C-alpha positions as a printed Julia matrix, in Angstrom:
437×3 Matrix{Float64}:
   0.0    0.0     0.0
   1.31   3.46   -0.9
   2.25   5.53    2.14
  -0.01   8.5     2.88
   1.28  11.87    1.71
   2.58  13.79    4.7
   2.1   17.52    5.17
   4.8   19.98    6.25
   4.27  23.43    7.75
   6.83  25.65    6.01
   5.44  29.15    6.53
   3.74  31.02    9.37
   2.22  34.49    9.43
   0.4   36.11   12.35
  -1.34  39.4    13.05
  -2.61  39.34   16.63
  -3.16  41.6    19.62
   0.3   40.37   20.71
   2.06  41.65   17.59
   1.89  42.41   13.88
   3.96  39.38   12.86
   4.75  35.87   14.04
   7.97  36.72   15.89
   6.54  39.57   17.97
   3.32  37.66   18.66
   5.25  34.61   19.84
   7.53  36.74   22.07
   4.55  38.39   23.8
   2.76  35.07   24.23
   5.85  33.51   25.83
   6.07  36.45   28.23
   2.51  35.79   29.49
   1.7   39.52   29.26
  -1.97  40.15   28.57
  -2.95  42.22   25.52
  -6.36  43.21   26.92
  -7.29  46.84   27.44
 -10.09  49.38   27.0
 -11.83  49.31   23.62
 -10.67  52.15   21.36
 -12.14  51.06   18.0
 -15.59  52.39   18.93
 -17.3   54.09   21.86
 -18.06  51.21   24.22
 -19.15  53.37   27.16
 -22.71  52.04   27.02
 -21.75  48.37   27.2
 -21.43  46.17   30.27
 -18.07  45.0    28.87
 -15.8   47.76   27.61
 -12.56  45.82   27.15
 -11.09  43.7    24.37
  -7.77  42.56   22.88
  -7.31  44.84   19.9
  -4.63  44.66   17.21
  -2.52  47.73   17.93
  -0.63  49.64   15.25
  -3.11  48.71   12.53
  -1.78  51.55   10.36
   1.71  50.07   10.64
   0.79  46.89    8.77
   2.96  46.42    5.66
   1.57  48.4     2.71
  -0.22  46.6    -0.12
   0.48  47.94   -3.6
  -2.77  46.65   -5.16
  -5.1   49.63   -4.74
  -8.06  47.87   -6.33
  -7.71  45.01   -3.86
  -7.59  47.42   -0.92
 -10.93  48.95   -1.97
 -12.6   45.64   -1.15
 -10.66  44.97    2.07
 -12.2   45.49    5.51
 -10.17  45.75    8.71
 -10.28  41.97    9.17
  -9.33  41.41    5.52
  -6.24  43.57    6.05
  -5.24  41.3     8.9
  -5.63  38.29    6.63
  -3.64  39.82    3.77
  -0.76  40.82    6.07
  -0.59  37.43    7.79
  -0.79  35.59    4.47
   1.97  37.79    3.0
   4.19  36.87    5.94
   3.41  33.14    5.67
   4.2   33.09    1.94
   7.46  35.0     2.45
   8.42  32.77    5.37
   7.89  29.62    3.31
  10.27  30.74    0.58
   7.86  29.62   -2.15
   4.9   31.22   -3.9
   2.52  30.33   -6.72
   3.84  30.71  -10.27
   2.13  30.53  -13.65
   3.37  26.96  -13.92
   2.08  25.61  -10.6
  -0.76  27.96   -9.54
  -3.36  25.27  -10.27
  -1.62  22.96   -7.76
  -1.98  25.54   -4.99
  -5.1   25.67   -2.83
  -6.51  28.22   -0.4
  -8.78  27.34    2.55
  -9.83  30.12    4.9
 -11.73  30.29    8.18
 -13.93  33.39    7.94
 -15.48  35.46   10.69
 -19.08  35.7    11.79
 -19.46  39.45   11.29
 -19.12  40.11    7.56
 -20.88  43.48    7.46
 -19.1   46.46    8.96
 -20.99  48.3    11.68
 -20.89  51.74    9.97
 -22.63  50.2     6.96
 -25.31  48.61    9.17
 -25.8   51.95   10.92
 -26.15  53.78    7.61
 -28.88  51.43    6.43
 -30.66  51.71    9.77
 -30.64  55.49    9.62
 -32.09  55.52    6.14
 -34.58  52.69    6.59
 -36.24  53.52    9.85
 -36.31  57.19   10.82
 -38.75  57.53   13.7
 -39.43  53.81   13.45
 -41.07  53.83   10.01
 -39.76  51.97    7.0
 -39.1   54.37    4.11
 -37.69  52.37    1.17
 -36.96  55.46   -0.93
 -34.64  56.79    1.78
 -32.91  53.45    1.98
 -32.13  53.5    -1.74
 -30.8   57.04   -1.46
 -28.21  55.98    1.14
 -24.79  55.73   -0.57
 -24.03  52.38    1.06
 -27.09  50.84   -0.65
 -25.54  51.68   -4.03
 -21.94  50.79   -3.1
 -20.93  47.57   -4.83
 -17.69  47.47   -2.84
 -19.55  47.61    0.47
 -21.72  44.72   -0.69
 -18.68  42.75   -1.87
 -16.85  43.26    1.44
 -19.85  41.82    3.27
 -19.71  38.42    1.53
 -18.31  35.56    3.59
 -16.2   34.59    0.56
 -14.6   38.03    0.26
 -11.52  37.05    2.24
 -10.64  34.01    0.15
 -11.33  36.0    -3.04
  -8.86  38.7    -2.01
  -6.22  36.1    -1.17
  -6.68  34.33   -4.5
  -6.2   37.63   -6.31
  -3.22  38.58   -4.17
  -1.28  35.37   -4.79
  -2.64  34.12   -8.11
  -3.81  30.81   -6.66
  -5.78  28.79   -9.24
  -6.52  25.52   -7.45
  -9.08  24.41   -4.84
 -10.5   27.31   -2.81
 -12.99  27.28    0.04
 -14.23  29.21    3.04
 -15.04  27.54    6.38
 -17.6   29.28    8.58
 -18.04  27.38   11.86
 -17.59  30.16   14.44
 -14.71  29.5    16.86
 -13.76  26.26   15.07
 -13.39  27.95   11.66
  -9.63  28.45   11.65
  -8.84  24.96   12.94
 -11.21  23.26   10.51
  -9.82  25.3     7.61
  -6.29  24.14    8.42
  -7.49  20.52    8.75
  -9.29  20.74    5.41
  -6.14  22.09    3.77
  -4.13  19.18    5.13
  -6.56  16.69    3.62
  -6.3   18.37    0.21
  -2.59  17.64    0.12
  -3.03  14.12    1.44
  -5.55  13.33   -1.28
  -3.34  14.77   -4.01
  -5.76  17.59   -4.83
  -3.02  20.16   -4.13
   0.72  20.19   -3.5
   0.71  23.4    -1.47
  -2.08  25.25    0.35
  -2.3   28.7     1.89
  -4.61  28.29    4.86
  -5.68  30.11    7.98
  -8.36  32.26    9.52
  -9.21  35.89   10.21
 -11.78  37.77   12.25
 -12.67  41.02   13.98
 -15.86  41.13   16.02
 -14.82  44.09   18.14
 -17.76  46.22   17.06
 -21.02  47.4    18.62
 -22.88  44.5    16.99
 -20.39  41.83   18.03
 -19.95  43.13   21.54
 -23.68  43.6    22.16
 -24.38  39.99   21.18
 -21.75  38.56   23.51
 -22.82  40.89   26.32
 -26.41  39.69   25.96
 -25.16  36.11   26.23
 -23.19  37.05   29.38
 -20.26  35.35   27.66
 -17.62  38.1    27.97
 -15.81  39.16   31.11
 -17.1   42.4    32.69
 -13.79  43.1    34.47
 -13.43  46.57   32.99
 -11.31  47.91   35.85
  -8.7   45.13   35.59
  -8.55  44.29   31.88
  -5.11  42.69   32.08
  -6.58  40.06   34.43
  -9.87  39.52   32.6
  -8.82  36.55   30.44
  -7.88  33.85   32.96
  -8.64  30.36   31.65
  -8.94  27.62   34.3
  -8.85  30.13   37.18
 -11.5   29.6    39.84
 -12.66  33.25   39.54
 -12.93  33.38   35.72
 -16.12  35.02   34.49
 -16.08  35.06   30.71
 -13.87  35.33   27.66
 -12.3   38.45   26.21
 -12.95  39.28   22.58
  -9.87  39.56   20.36
  -9.15  40.01   16.67
  -6.48  39.12   14.13
  -5.39  36.52   11.59
  -3.15  33.49   11.31
  -1.97  31.81    8.11
   0.19  28.81    7.29
   1.77  27.48    4.13
   1.32  23.71    3.99
   3.09  21.54    1.45
   3.67  17.93    0.61
   6.45  16.65    2.87
   8.83  15.26    0.25
   8.57  18.42   -1.83
   9.5   20.53    1.18
  12.46  18.28    1.98
  13.74  18.3    -1.62
  13.82  22.08   -1.8
  15.52  22.38    1.6
  12.62  24.25    3.19
  12.57  25.02    6.89
   9.92  22.69    8.32
   8.35  23.84   11.58
   6.38  20.64   12.12
   4.34  18.02   10.36
   0.62  18.72   10.37
  -0.12  15.13   11.2
  -3.86  14.85   11.75
  -7.19  16.48   12.42
 -10.39  15.38   14.1
 -13.85  16.9    14.16
 -17.1   16.31   16.0
 -20.42  17.95   16.74
 -21.48  18.3    20.35
 -25.21  18.92   19.67
 -25.67  20.09   23.27
 -26.1   23.87   23.45
 -25.24  26.62   21.01
 -22.83  28.26   23.48
 -21.58  25.33   25.62
 -19.96  21.92   25.36
 -21.48  19.05   27.32
 -20.11  18.93   30.9
 -18.7   15.45   30.2
 -16.54  16.85   27.39
 -18.19  14.47   24.93
 -17.62  16.5    21.74
 -14.01  17.52   22.5
 -13.23  13.91   23.49
 -14.23  12.68   20.05
 -12.31  15.45   18.27
  -9.07  14.72   20.16
  -9.36  10.97   19.71
 -10.02  11.34   16.0
  -7.1   13.74   15.52
  -4.69  11.29   17.15
  -6.08   8.38   15.16
  -5.8   10.41   11.97
  -2.16  11.12   12.84
  -1.38   7.48   13.62
  -0.62   8.5    17.2
  -1.62   7.47   20.71
  -1.91   9.36   23.96
   1.67   8.26   24.77
   2.96  10.43   21.91
   1.4   13.73   23.03
   3.43  16.16   25.14
   1.52  19.43   24.83
  -2.06  20.64   24.34
  -2.89  24.19   23.32
  -6.36  24.22   24.81
  -9.36  26.14   23.52
  -9.5   27.52   27.07
 -11.81  30.49   26.62
 -12.05  31.48   30.32
 -15.77  30.73   30.55
 -16.79  28.58   33.54
 -18.65  25.91   31.58
 -16.34  25.39   28.62
 -13.09  25.27   30.6
 -14.53  22.56   32.84
 -15.85  20.61   29.88
 -12.49  20.74   28.11
 -10.59  19.63   31.2
 -13.04  16.75   31.64
 -12.25  15.79   28.05
  -8.48  15.92   28.66
  -8.76  13.63   31.66
 -11.1   11.26   29.82
  -8.81  11.02   26.79
  -5.45  10.8    28.55
  -6.32   9.12   31.85
  -3.28   8.88   34.13
  -1.09  10.36   31.4
  -2.98  13.68   31.73
  -0.52  14.47   34.53
   2.32  14.45   31.98
   0.72  16.45   29.14
   1.41  20.18   29.44
  -1.73  22.28   28.91
  -2.1   26.01   28.37
  -4.51  28.45   26.77
  -2.77  31.27   24.93
  -6.11  33.1    24.87
  -5.03  34.22   28.33
  -2.71  36.61   26.45
  -4.41  37.25   23.1
  -8.07  37.01   23.99
 -10.4   34.93   21.82
  -9.85  35.58   18.11
 -13.04  33.63   17.17
 -12.64  32.43   13.54
  -8.91  33.22   13.6
  -8.24  31.42   16.89
  -7.61  27.89   15.59
  -5.27  29.07   12.84
  -3.29  31.37   15.13
  -2.99  28.61   17.71
  -1.84  26.18   15.0
   1.02  28.58   14.29
   1.75  28.79   18.02
   1.93  24.98   18.27
   4.34  24.84   15.33
   6.63  27.44   16.92
   6.4   25.68   20.29
   7.63  22.47   18.65
  10.41  24.34   16.86
  11.66  25.98   20.06
  10.99  23.13   22.51
   8.95  25.54   24.6
   5.41  25.24   25.93
   3.83  28.71   26.16
   2.43  29.62   29.57
  -1.12  30.18   30.74
  -1.3   33.76   32.03
  -3.36  35.07   34.95
  -3.75  31.76   36.73
  -3.82  32.43   40.48
  -6.16  29.76   41.86
  -6.86  26.7    39.74
 -10.48  25.62   39.57
 -10.61  22.13   41.18
 -12.72  21.05   38.19
  -9.81  22.0    35.91
  -7.33  19.52   37.37
  -4.91  19.21   34.45
  -1.17  19.82   34.09
  -1.3   23.55   33.35
   1.83  25.4    32.22
   1.75  28.47   34.46
   3.31  31.94   34.34
   6.54  31.04   32.51
   7.29  28.84   29.48
   8.16  25.21   30.1
  11.27  24.05   28.28
  10.7   20.56   26.93
  11.13  18.79   23.62
   7.63  18.44   22.18
   7.27  15.25   20.16
   3.63  15.92   19.35
   1.13  18.65   20.19
  -2.63  19.0    19.91
  -4.67  22.18   19.46
  -8.4   22.28   20.15
 -10.98  24.76   18.83
 -14.51  24.35   20.14
 -17.05  26.5    18.33
 -20.42  28.03   19.13
 -23.03  25.73   17.68
 -21.14  22.63   18.76
 -18.44  22.32   16.07
 -15.27  20.84   17.58
 -11.88  20.78   15.87
  -8.59  19.27   16.97
  -5.29  19.4    15.06
  -2.25  17.19   15.69
   1.33  18.33   15.06
   4.52  16.21   15.03
   8.14  17.29   15.52
   9.9   17.17   12.11
  12.62  14.87   13.48
   9.98  12.41   14.63
   8.42  12.51   11.16
  11.78  12.09    9.44
  12.39   8.95   11.5
   8.98   7.57   10.49
   9.66   8.32    6.83
  13.08   6.64    7.04
  11.39   3.56    8.51
   8.96   3.5     5.59
   5.96   4.48    7.7
């Protein structure tokens, strides 16, 4: 039987609240310094939660010379373009006229595709004094703005990336809330395994820090109201946690067939070795207390990678800092790993970056790859008193130096979509390849 095509991670690009590129983001995450502060993007004074993890220095993102492309790009699209540019440059390879059809692009897209100013403009025109006046609506410039309409499409992000890099192969958008980025990366891996593509640009982007996004999460009582101590607000697994903190950003990877990457002497961060998915079907906003959905996702990711619990050294947990989901995820870890749970390092880097929603799984995939490269488990910030129901081996306060043979990353989305990715140290993969496995 022909051996399965393996998938190498050869490029990483990040735009996060921790930094405008992968190196600065990784440095801030390792330092366990929170990125959360007062919201400055809009006037949040009327909201119960007035804090978030914003991308700072937005105007300092590298310039894009395609003016037509920029006309269609929202704030979140700019994050995606910058992170993808970095990933492509980092990989040392880009699509050409000869191989563009063998490149794919799979993107996790955000939930809020219409910018708040455009929603507000329509509202002003459509319902003055509470009455619908269609003629006024049609007079509003945004109603006649084809670019505003185009920016609002959930496929806009992937379209901009295809134009930017000239990719001509398989293209798709994944839209599963907090699991979007992880499931996009897993889908990209399977394209290469099946021979549909040789290289794939994949990742996720999102920005829900807007009046619409924040009002929805406030109504759900899902976000932390710790406005006076924002740097402490995101505290996964802490006994006093009271909600997640909304973040924004983008993460992109370049994936390529393993042998191709080796032949061209590419720097390989890690093998993307497996992915697993499940549907909890419990509540829109919560996982089952038993961890049922996450259990299946983790088990399937390991099986897909040809791995067992004995191979896993680190888990980048979804760890949102909500009471219910943190407990559910820890229950899943203990159910999956049993006694070995004491040996698997666990941390949630959302304690530093906040929750990047559709971008989270892709950003955290990049974090896992860099953790494997550096032999360093990033710490869980803000953990002062561990919740007894979160009894796992948490990496606290400072990074833990340890060779990571394999890592898992979980992304557990609203609506019940669960994603888990498995990563293998390139030396471990090289040994398997040499043994004909």
